[in-house]
C-alpha positions as CSV (number, residue, x, y, z in Angstrom):
1,X,52.2,136.5,64.3
2,X,55.6,134.7,64.0
3,X,58.8,136.9,64.3
4,X,60.3,135.6,61.1
5,X,59.0,134.4,57.8
6,X,61.4,132.0,56.1
7,X,60.9,131.6,52.3
8,X,62.3,128.5,50.6
9,X,62.0,128.7,46.7
10,X,61.7,125.2,45.4
11,X,62.3,123.9,41.9
12,X,63.6,120.3,41.3
13,X,65.9,119.9,44.3
14,X,64.9,116.4,45.4
15,X,68.4,115.6,46.4
16,X,68.9,118.6,48.7
17,X,65.5,119.9,49.9
18,X,65.2,117.6,52.9
19,X,68.5,118.8,54.4
20,X,67.5,122.4,53.7
21,X,64.2,122.1,55.5
22,X,65.8,120.2,58.4
23,X,68.3,123.0,58.9
24,X,65.5,125.5,59.2
25,X,63.4,123.4,61.6
26,X,66.5,122.8,63.7
27,X,67.0,126.5,64.5
28,X,67.6,127.5,68.1
29,X,65.3,130.5,67.5
30,X,61.9,128.9,66.8
31,X,59.4,131.7,66.4
32,X,59.0,131.5,62.6
33,X,56.9,130.3,59.8
34,X,58.3,128.5,56.8
35,X,56.8,129.1,53.3
36,X,57.9,126.7,50.7
37,X,57.1,128.1,47.3
38,X,57.0,125.4,44.6
39,X,57.8,126.8,41.1
40,X,56.2,123.8,39.3
41,X,58.8,121.1,40.3
42,X,58.7,118.0,38.1
43,X,60.8,115.7,40.4
44,X,60.0,114.4,43.9
45,X,60.8,117.8,45.6
46,X,57.2,118.5,46.6
47,X,56.7,115.0,47.8
48,X,59.7,115.3,50.1
49,X,58.8,118.8,51.3
50,X,55.2,117.6,52.1
51,X,56.7,115.3,54.8
52,X,57.3,118.5,56.9
53,X,53.9,120.1,56.6
54,X,52.6,121.5,59.9
55,X,51.1,124.6,61.5
56,X,54.3,126.5,60.8
57,X,55.3,124.9,57.4
58,X,53.2,125.6,54.3
59,X,53.7,124.8,50.6
60,X,52.5,127.4,48.1
61,X,52.2,126.2,44.5
62,X,52.8,128.3,41.3
63,X,50.4,127.5,38.4
64,X,53.3,127.9,36.0
65,X,57.1,128.0,36.2
66,X,57.9,131.6,36.8
67,X,61.6,131.8,37.9
68,X,63.4,132.6,41.1
69,X,62.5,136.3,41.4
70,X,58.8,135.6,41.0
71,X,59.1,132.7,43.5
72,X,60.7,134.9,46.1
73,X,58.1,137.6,45.5
74,X,55.3,135.1,46.0
75,X,56.7,134.2,49.4
76,X,57.2,137.9,50.4
77,X,53.6,138.7,49.6
78,X,52.3,135.8,51.6
79,X,54.6,136.5,54.6
80,X,52.8,137.3,57.9
81,X,55.8,138.6,59.9
82,X,57.8,141.8,59.7
83,X,61.1,140.1,59.1
84,X,61.6,138.0,55.9
85,X,64.5,135.8,55.1
86,X,65.4,133.2,52.5
87,X,67.1,129.9,52.0
88,X,67.6,128.1,48.7
89,X,66.6,124.5,48.6
90,X,70.1,123.3,48.0
91,X,71.8,125.2,50.9
92,X,71.6,124.9,54.7
93,X,71.6,127.1,57.7
94,X,73.7,126.6,60.8
95,X,71.6,126.1,63.9
96,X,72.1,129.6,65.2
97,X,71.3,131.6,62.1
98,X,68.0,133.1,63.1
99,X,69.3,133.6,66.7
100,X,72.2,135.7,65.3
101,X,69.8,137.7,63.1
102,X,67.5,138.3,66.0
103,X,70.5,139.7,68.0
104,X,71.3,142.1,65.2
105,X,67.7,143.3,65.0
106,X,67.6,143.9,68.8
107,X,71.0,145.7,69.0
108,X,71.2,147.7,65.8
109,X,67.8,149.4,65.5
110,X,68.7,151.7,62.6
111,X,69.2,148.8,60.3
112,X,66.5,147.2,58.1
113,X,68.8,144.7,56.4
114,X,70.6,142.1,58.5
115,X,73.2,139.7,57.2
116,X,75.8,137.2,58.3
117,X,78.8,135.7,56.7
118,X,78.6,132.2,55.1
119,X,80.8,129.3,54.1
120,X,81.1,127.3,50.9
121,X,81.5,123.6,50.5
122,X,84.1,122.7,47.9
123,X,84.5,118.9,47.4
124,X,83.4,118.3,51.0
125,X,85.7,121.0,52.5
126,X,84.3,124.1,54.2
127,X,85.8,127.4,53.1
128,X,85.0,131.0,54.1
129,X,85.0,133.1,50.9
130,X,87.3,136.1,50.4
131,X,84.4,138.6,50.3
132,X,85.5,141.7,52.3
133,X,84.6,140.3,55.7
134,X,88.3,139.6,56.3
135,X,88.7,143.3,56.7
136,X,86.5,143.3,59.8
137,X,87.7,142.5,63.2
138,X,87.2,139.0,64.6
139,X,83.6,138.2,65.5
140,X,82.5,141.7,64.3
141,X,78.9,142.6,64.8
142,X,77.7,146.0,63.7
143,X,76.8,148.4,60.8
144,X,78.8,148.1,57.6
145,X,78.7,150.1,54.3
146,X,77.6,147.5,51.7
147,X,79.0,149.4,48.8
148,X,82.3,150.2,50.4
149,X,83.2,146.7,51.5
150,X,81.4,144.5,49.0
151,X,84.0,144.6,46.1
152,X,84.8,140.9,45.9
153,X,82.5,137.9,46.4
154,X,79.2,138.9,48.1
155,X,79.6,140.1,51.7
156,X,76.4,138.1,52.4
157,X,74.7,135.4,50.5
158,X,71.1,135.3,49.3
159,X,70.6,132.7,52.0
160,X,72.2,134.7,54.8
161,X,70.2,137.9,54.8
162,X,67.0,139.1,56.4
163,X,65.0,142.2,55.5
164,X,62.3,144.1,57.3
165,X,59.1,144.3,55.3
166,X,59.5,148.1,55.2
167,X,62.3,147.5,52.6
168,X,59.9,145.9,50.1
169,X,57.3,148.6,50.8
170,X,59.9,151.3,49.9
171,X,61.8,149.8,47.0
172,X,59.5,147.1,45.6
173,X,60.1,143.5,45.1
174,X,62.6,141.5,43.0
175,X,62.5,142.6,39.4
176,X,60.9,139.6,37.7
177,X,62.0,140.8,34.2
178,X,65.6,140.2,35.2
179,X,66.5,136.5,34.6
180,X,70.2,136.7,35.6
181,X,71.7,138.3,38.7
182,X,68.4,139.6,39.9
183,X,69.9,139.6,43.4
184,X,72.4,142.3,42.3
185,X,69.6,144.7,41.2
186,X,67.7,144.1,44.4
187,X,70.7,144.5,46.7
188,X,71.6,147.9,45.1
189,X,68.1,149.3,45.7
190,X,67.9,147.9,49.2
191,X,71.3,148.9,50.5
192,X,71.1,152.4,48.9
193,X,68.0,153.2,51.0
194,X,68.7,151.2,54.2
195,X,71.4,150.4,56.7
196,X,72.9,147.0,56.9
197,X,73.8,145.3,60.3
198,X,76.3,142.4,59.9
199,X,77.6,139.4,61.8
200,X,81.0,138.3,60.5
201,X,80.6,134.7,61.8
202,X,79.4,132.3,59.1
203,X,75.9,131.1,59.8
204,X,74.9,129.6,56.4
205,X,76.5,127.0,54.1
206,X,76.4,127.3,50.4
207,X,77.0,124.2,48.4
208,X,79.2,124.7,45.3
209,X,78.8,122.4,42.4
210,X,82.4,122.2,41.3
211,X,81.8,120.2,38.1
212,X,79.9,123.1,36.5
213,X,80.5,126.0,38.8
214,X,82.0,128.2,36.1
215,X,79.5,127.4,33.4
216,X,76.3,127.0,35.4
217,X,73.5,129.6,35.2
218,X,74.0,130.5,31.6
219,X,73.7,134.2,30.9
220,X,72.8,133.6,27.2
221,X,69.5,135.3,26.1
222,X,68.7,136.4,29.6
223,X,67.8,139.8,30.8
224,X,70.5,141.3,33.0
225,X,70.5,144.2,35.4
226,X,71.0,147.7,34.0
227,X,73.4,149.4,36.3
228,X,73.1,152.7,34.4
229,X,69.8,153.2,36.1
230,X,71.6,153.8,39.4
231,X,74.4,156.1,38.1
232,X,72.7,159.2,39.5
233,X,72.7,157.7,42.9
234,X,76.5,157.8,42.9
235,X,76.2,161.5,43.5
236,X,74.9,160.9,47.1
237,X,76.9,157.7,47.8
238,X,80.6,158.0,47.1
239,X,81.2,154.2,47.3
240,X,78.4,153.2,45.0
241,X,80.2,154.1,41.7
242,X,83.1,151.8,42.5
243,X,80.7,149.0,43.4
244,X,78.7,149.5,40.2
245,X,81.9,149.4,38.1
246,X,83.0,146.2,39.8
247,X,79.7,144.5,39.0
248,X,79.9,145.9,35.4
249,X,83.3,144.3,35.2
250,X,82.0,140.9,36.5
251,X,79.1,140.7,34.1
252,X,80.9,142.3,31.2
253,X,83.7,139.7,31.4
254,X,81.1,136.9,31.5
255,X,79.2,138.3,28.5
256,X,82.5,138.6,26.6
257,X,83.4,135.0,27.3
258,X,80.0,134.1,25.7
259,X,80.7,136.3,22.7
260,X,77.6,138.2,23.7
261,X,77.9,141.7,22.2
262,X,76.2,143.2,25.3
263,X,79.6,143.2,27.0
264,X,80.6,146.4,25.2
265,X,77.6,148.3,26.6
266,X,78.1,146.8,30.0
267,X,81.6,148.1,30.5
268,X,81.1,151.4,28.6
269,X,80.7,153.5,31.8
270,X,83.4,151.8,33.8
271,X,86.0,154.2,35.3
272,X,89.2,152.1,35.0
273,X,90.5,153.6,38.2
274,X,87.9,151.7,40.0
275,X,89.4,148.3,38.9
276,X,92.7,146.8,39.8
277,X,95.3,146.1,37.2
278,X,94.3,142.4,36.8
279,X,90.7,143.3,36.2
280,X,91.6,145.9,33.6
281,X,93.8,143.4,31.9
282,X,91.2,140.7,31.8
283,X,88.6,143.0,30.2
284,X,91.1,143.5,27.3
285,X,91.7,139.8,26.7
286,X,89.9,138.1,23.8
287,X,87.1,135.6,24.7
288,X,89.3,132.6,23.6
289,X,91.9,133.4,26.2
290,X,89.2,134.1,28.9
291,X,87.6,130.7,28.2
292,X,91.0,129.0,28.3
293,X,91.6,130.5,31.8
294,X,88.2,129.2,32.9
295,X,89.2,125.7,31.8
296,X,92.3,126.0,34.1
297,X,90.0,127.3,36.9
298,X,87.7,124.3,36.4
299,X,90.6,121.9,36.7
300,X,91.7,123.5,39.9
301,X,88.1,123.4,41.3
302,X,88.0,119.6,40.6
303,X,91.2,119.3,42.6
304,X,89.6,121.1,45.5
305,X,91.5,124.4,44.9
306,X,89.5,127.6,44.5
307,X,91.4,130.2,42.6
308,X,90.7,133.9,42.9
309,X,87.5,134.6,41.1
310,X,88.0,138.3,40.4
């Protein structure tokens, strides 16, 4: 049995998937299996992925296009190892990612979630996001409170986290009915029940598509997480309420920009004390102004300047 199962969801990524697979196969820690889950790609993605088939690389095919959550769940159910990690087909790992995760597993036995920091590529330039990791000491490795520190961009990325199978057995899989921000829902459930061990050094690279970064992944007509389901959990985790309100703010603002009336319900339970002055102000602005601000952000992105997201 391999130590890790790596799951690579695949849907129409012919221009990126080769580099993603190579970054997995070039890991310094080599005891893993790679499960590529094809969600009915219509381009040459599968043809390219097939070049890498071997005893440790398999391709699993969906009979119908089912979405990212279902694709990840397929991989989880097929995994033969106790430790499961993911990489999207348009991102890459640095060579020591699995080695760093293995170190966390060996040295922080109370954890069942293991994550590293990551970098983003903006117009060919590597940047470390402002995601709370800057509050940690240099080269930090250890336990962190996900809800306390994770009030900006994600402290880890969906491609820089590993979970013990026990997590899925306890909390279930990704919610396949959620079609937007399914990661948020899963992360809340996982981090409420289990400890997170974290390595501050970036071990994964996330490719940003600057030409449509603000507008991509449309939220229109998509099922979104219901954060109210977890409100009772805030009684036993003092930092969870602030985290939920922050995510309500992020999604509520996005819904408002789309003139989606769900924004009112999304922000209804926010305690304004849990947001900063800028966030409270932005929620009060009309959608026209919010969309105008996005146009300015998009212009800055094209110039290689990343403005504050939140």
